[in-house]
N, C-alpha and C positions, 0 to 999 in steps of 0.2 A: 842820920835814919840810916835803920838797920833794915840790908839787904835779907829777902829771903828769897832764894832759886832753889831750885830741882835741882837734885842731887848730878845726874844726868850733864846735865850744864853744867855746872861746876867743876867735874872731872875732865870737861871739855877743857872748860879754859888752863884747869893742868895742864893737861897732856899739848897744849898751843905753846903754855910758858914752857915747860920744859925741852920741847923740839926748839923751842928759839934760843934756848940756853942750853942745846948741845946733850941735855941727859937724858933725851926721850927713852932710850935702852936700858938705863941701868930704872928707873921708872916704871915702869913693864916691869922690867926682872923683879922687884920689890914688890908690884901690886902680884904679880905669879905666886913669890914667895911665901906672901901674908896671906896668901889663899889659900895655898895649900895647907899650911898653919890652922886657918880659921875650920878648914876643912877638917881634917883630925883633930883636932878640940869641940868640933859639933856645935860650935859657935855659929847658929843660925843667924842672928842681927849680924853681925861681922862678916860673913858666906856673903851674904845680902848685898852689901853695903861694897865690899871689892867687886862683888862681879856687876856692879852698876858702871864701877869705878874701869875693872877692862873691858866692858861694852862698849863706853865713851869713850878710851883711846883706841880700841883698835877702828870704830866710827871713825875715831878722829883725822887716822892716816888712808879713808877713804872706804872702810872698807863697809858691807850692810848687813849685819849679823844679828837679824831678829830673835828676840827671843819672847817666847812661849809665855803665853799671859798665868801660866802658872808659877815660871822663875821671876818674874816681874814682881812680885810680892812674896816678904817672907814667908813663909810655913809655920805656925809655933805647935804643929803636931808632930810629933817623933814620926821618926822612920817608920815606911809599912813593915807589915810581919814579914817573917823572911828575910829582908834584906840588910838585919845586922851579919847575917853571916858570910854577905858578900863581902860586905866593910873587911881591908887589910887594912895595919899599921904598919908601919914601919919603923 
């Protein structure tokens, strides 16, 4: 039977496995690099998924990092007017 789980719970399990296998730091760095790439590409869905992943990894290590309600669900709308100029690509 296929088991569906919340992404955060799944990422918590991934964080635990990575920690047990001694690759937590590498996995954490990979998430950060992928987040930067997704943000540069303005990939809203990927950025949201990686944000949930990062939140789960931080929570696994004992942090309590709450996300605002606005950040918990991906937004389909474009960036608010005036924010385009503050976005810098490297």
